[in-house]
N, C-alpha and C positions, 0 to 999 in steps of 0.2 A: 503493500499500500504506499510506504512512505516512498519508496523508489519511483512510483507512478507518479506520485505528487511532484517529486524533486523533477522528472522528466517534463512536467507541464509547468515547471517554473511557479509551482505553489509550496509555501510554507508546509511543512510535514507537520500532520496533527493527526488526531484521532477522526475518523471520520462518523461517529455516531452510530455505527452498525449495531449497538446492542440497545439502544437509547428509548426503541419503542417495544422491544419484545414483551409479549403477553406473559401474565404467570405460567400458563402451560407450556409456552416456549422455554421460559426460565427452567421449570420443572424439567424439560426432557434432555436441556444441555448439561443440568446436572446430574440427572441419570446416567448420562452417556460418559462421565467420569469429569467433565470441564470444570474446574473450581475458577467461580468468577472472583474479578476484583470488584472493589466500590468505587465509582466514580461520581466526581460533583457534578451534578447538572445545571450547565451554563446557562444562562438566558441565552436565546438564540437573537433577540433583538436589543437596542439601546446602547448606552456607553457606560463605561465604568471611568470615574473619574477620581483622581486623588490628588492630593498638594505633596510636592516633594519639596524639602526645604533647601534644597540648592537648585532645581531645574524647575519650580515653581509648579503652575497646574498642569497636570497631564492627563489625557484622555486617550482611553482604547475602544475600538468597537467591539463589543462582545460577538459578535459573528465571525471574529476572526481568531476568536479562542475556541479551546476544544473543551471537552468532559475530562478534566484531568483526573488523575486516578488520586484516591484517600487513602485505601488500603489496598495492598497488594494480595495477591492469593493465598499467601501463606498467613494473611492476617497483620501482617508486618505495616506500620503506617509508613506513608513516602515522606519526603523532607517537606512539601507544602505543609500537609495536616500538622506534623511534627514540628513544625516550625512555629505555625500560628497558636498551637495550644501551650507550647512552651514558653513562647515570648508572652502571652496573657497569664501564665499563672506565675510566672516570675516577673510581673507588674513592669516589662520592660517600657521605658517612655519614647527610646529613640532606637531607630535602626540605622547604623550606618554601615555600607558596605559598597563593593565594586557596582558601577553602573550596567555591567553585565547581568546584573539579576533584576533590572528593571522591568522586562517581560513578565517576571514574577508577580509582581505587585497586583494587577488588577483581580488574580486569582486568590490572592492573600485577603485582599480588601474585601472581596466577596464573600470569601470564610467567614470572616469578622462579623460581615453585617448577618448572614445567616445564623451564626452563633449569638446574635444580640449582644458582641462585645465591639468596645472601643477601639478601632485600630492605633498602634503607635504612630509616632512621626518617623517618617521615611526620609533618609537622605543619601542619596546616590552619588558616591565618590567618582572622579575620573580614573581613569587607568593610569598606571605607573609603565611608562616605555622607556625600553633600551636608548643608546644614540642612535639607533639605526631606524627608531620608531617600530620597532615591532615590539610586541608585549614583552616585559621584563622576566627574563628566565635564566637558567645558569650557564647558558652560554655568554653571557652578558657579564659574568665572574661571580664573585661571594654574592649569596643568597640570604643569607643569617647574619644577625646582629653579632653572633661569637665569633664569626669567621673574620668582619671587620676588627673588633677586638683583639684577636690576634696577630693581625696586620698593623697594629697600632694605632688604629683611630680611637681616639678619646669619646666617651660617652657622650659629653656635652656637645661634641662637634655633632656626632649622629643624630642627637635629639634635636640640634638646630635644624640640621640640613633635611632630615626627615619631614619635619614641621613645615617646612618652606617647599616640599613637594605638592604642588594643586593649591597651597595656599599662600597668603602675603598679608602682613600689617598694614603697609601702604605703598606698596610695588617701589620702595627704596629700601629699607631697611633690612638689611641681609644679616646681622648677627644678634640673636635675643638668646638671652637665659631662660632657663627652666621657668623661672618665676615670672618673667615677663611672656611667656607663651602662654601659661596658665591665667596670665590677668589679662592677656588682650584676646586670645582665639575666639572666633566666632564661626559658625557654621555660613553665616553670610558672606564672608570674605572667600569662601572656597570656589576655585575656578571650576567652570563646566567643561574646559578642556583638558586633554590628557597631559599629564606633567612627564617630563624628560628626567630618566635619572643619570645626571652628569656628574661623573666621578672626578672629573678635573676641578670641579666646584667643591666638590667632598673635599679632596685632598688639599686647596686652598683654605678652607673653612677649618680642617683640623690643624693648619699649619698655625692659622690664627690663634686657635687654643692653645696649642702647643708653646709657643712663643708668651703666653699669657702665664705658663706654669714658672713658680719660682724656681731654684735650682733643687730644693728638698723635695716638692712636688714631682718633679721631673724624673728624680732618682728614684 
């Protein structure tokens, strides 16, 4: 089914084959050994609109969304159901994640509404890219904080550098202490465009922090 949809240049999604099965048809399928999944019955018309703290108001046409799976055939919940229930039970107020998760939000919003729960605030962050503007990965170098620490990068420099990936105080200030970042950070200053992980800038910033150390601290 997905291959046929892709050949037609359509987004791959569930075609609703079992959406209107009668009770008799369901019983026959189960008797034949087929264990069903549980899907969320999406509205076929209308729009789902939500506010993203970074991107503003976003609207998705319900006709473009399929009946997504809530419970797998083994009874195990999918990410969509577990995510919504978990966040609600833990009283999560804000969800900050990469913008690649934006297509999941209308599904989650409709789930919250169906359960009569207040959805949290969503903030979808821009991707972090390598110098070649591809998604940051191991081929671009070290990918963990521990690796950078082992290479001699100071924690203060790493915090400062990472905070400025997709965020800025005033488009001029480059050096900010942890206390200053806590004081001035706001979601409203986060960029909508992808940030470039520039190791040359990180090296420069680390050099600034190294030169600030006293001989005793450096040793």
